[in-house]
C-alpha positions in Angstrom: -0.1 -3.9 -16.4 -0.6 -6.7 -13.7 0.0 -9.7 -16.8 3.2 -7.6 -17.1 4.3 -7.9 -13.6 3.1 -11.1 -13.3 5.3 -12.3 -16.6 8.6 -9.9 -14.8 7.9 -12.0 -11.5 8.2 -15.4 -13.2 10.4 -14.8 -15.6 13.1 -14.3 -12.2 14.9 -17.2 -11.6 12.8 -18.7 -8.7 15.4 -18.2 -5.8 14.6 -13.8 -6.6 10.7 -14.1 -7.8 9.8 -13.1 -4.0 11.8 -9.7 -4.7 9.7 -9.4 -7.8 6.5 -10.0 -6.1 8.1 -7.1 -3.2 9.0 -4.5 -6.5 5.6 -4.9 -7.8 4.0 -4.2 -4.5 5.9 -0.9 -4.1 3.7 0.3 -6.7 1.2 2.7 -6.2 -2.0 0.6 -7.0 -0.8 -2.5 -6.9 -0.2 -2.3 -3.4 -0.2 -5.5 -0.9 -3.3 -7.0 -1.9 -2.1 -6.9 -6.0 1.1 -8.4 -4.8 0.1 -11.3 -3.5 -2.3 -11.9 -6.0 0.4 -11.8 -8.7 3.1 -13.8 -6.4 0.4 -16.9 -6.2 -0.3 -16.5 -9.4 3.4 -16.5 -10.3 3.5 -20.1 -8.5 5.4 -18.5 -5.4 4.3 -20.4 -2.4 1.3 -18.1 -1.1 3.1 -17.6 2.4 6.2 -15.8 0.9 4.0 -14.2 -1.9 2.5 -12.7 0.8 4.4 -11.9 3.4 6.6 -10.2 0.0 4.2 -8.3 -1.2 3.4 -6.8 2.5 6.6 -5.8 2.6 7.1 -4.1 -0.5 4.1 -2.4 0.4 4.9 -1.2 3.6 8.6 -0.6 2.8 6.8 2.2 0.0 4.5 3.6 2.0 7.0 4.5 5.1 8.9 6.1 2.0 6.3 8.1 1.5 4.8 8.8 5.5 8.3 9.8 6.3 9.3 11.9 3.3 5.4 13.9 3.5 5.8 14.3 7.2 9.2 16.3 6.4 7.7 18.6 3.4 4.9 19.1 6.8 7.5 20.4 8.7 9.3 23.1 6.3 5.8 24.0 5.2 3.9 24.1 8.2 6.6 26.7 9.5 6.0 30.2 8.2 3.8 29.3 4.9 0.0 30.5 4.1 -2.5 27.6 3.6 -3.4 27.3 0.0 -7.1 26.1 -0.8 -6.8 22.3 -1.9 -8.1 20.3 -4.2 -11.1 18.6 -5.1 -9.6 15.1 -4.4 -7.8 16.5 -1.7 -10.9 17.9 0.1 -12.8 14.4 -0.1 -9.7 12.7 1.5 -9.8 15.3 4.6 -13.6 15.1 4.9 -13.2 11.3 5.3 -10.2 11.8 7.5 -12.0 14.0 9.7 -15.2 11.3 9.7 -13.3 8.1 10.3 -9.8 8.9 11.4 -6.8 7.3 11.2 -7.7 3.9 11.4 -10.8 3.9 9.2 -8.9 5.8 6.7 -6.1 3.2 6.8 -8.8 0.3 6.6 -10.8 1.7 4.1 -8.5 4.2 2.0 -7.0 1.4 0.1 -10.4 1.3 -1.6 -10.1 5.2 -3.1 -6.2 5.6 -2.9 -2.8 3.6 -2.9 -1.7 3.4 0.8 1.0 5.4 -0.2 -1.4 8.3 -1.4 -3.7 8.4 1.8 -0.3 8.2 4.0 1.3 10.7 3.0 -2.1 13.0 2.9 -2.7 12.0 6.5 0.6 13.4 7.6 0.3 16.4 5.3 -3.2 17.0 7.3 -1.5 16.3 10.9 -1.7 13.2 12.0 0.9 11.7 13.5 3.2 9.7 11.3 3.9 6.9 13.8 -0.1 6.4 14.2 -0.4 6.6 10.3 2.7 4.4 10.7 1.3 1.9 12.3 -2.8 1.8 11.1 -1.3 1.5 7.2 1.1 -1.7 8.3 -2.1 -3.3 9.4 -4.3 -1.9 6.7 -1.8 -3.4 4.1 -1.2 -6.9 6.2 -4.6 -7.2 6.3 -5.3 -6.7 2.5 -2.4 -8.8 1.3 -3.4 -11.6 3.5 -6.9 -11.8 2.5 -6.0 -11.2 -1.3 -3.5 -13.4 -1.4 -5.4 -16.2 0.6 -8.2 -15.7 -2.2 -6.0 -16.3 -4.3 -4.0 -19.3 -3.2 -8.4 -20.7 -2.8 -8.9 -19.6 -6.0 -5.2 -21.4 -7.4 -5.9 -24.1 -5.5 -9.9 -24.6 -7.0 -8.9 -24.2 -10.9 -5.9 -25.9 -10.3 
């Protein structure tokens, strides 16, 4: 899948390749970290690739957070609680243990930021706090992987 996204990005005119990185990074499980790698491997300037990957991931995360907040607001008003799935219970226990900051920074190792952020909002976390910490996490992961990809590409290139 990453190869297909890299091929897609490379096939775009050079002036639009950053847009391909944004689209790729908006996809769950690709995120800013693989998006920045895709951009660097496609030959885009690392700063542009990382910025585009971060922007795509942040935009996608915002859509999920705001949607989850809207849904939670409607559901909480007078509905009974449904038994959560095992995966949701695992995420909830991590949320209770590490808080918004911990889950945001480390949660991407388990689930995509879009799913993690929506789940935290559905647990009752402040959407603004979730947005802030998820943005920090997306930036950190995107920069780290983009730098590693640039250094690795420079070593073999």
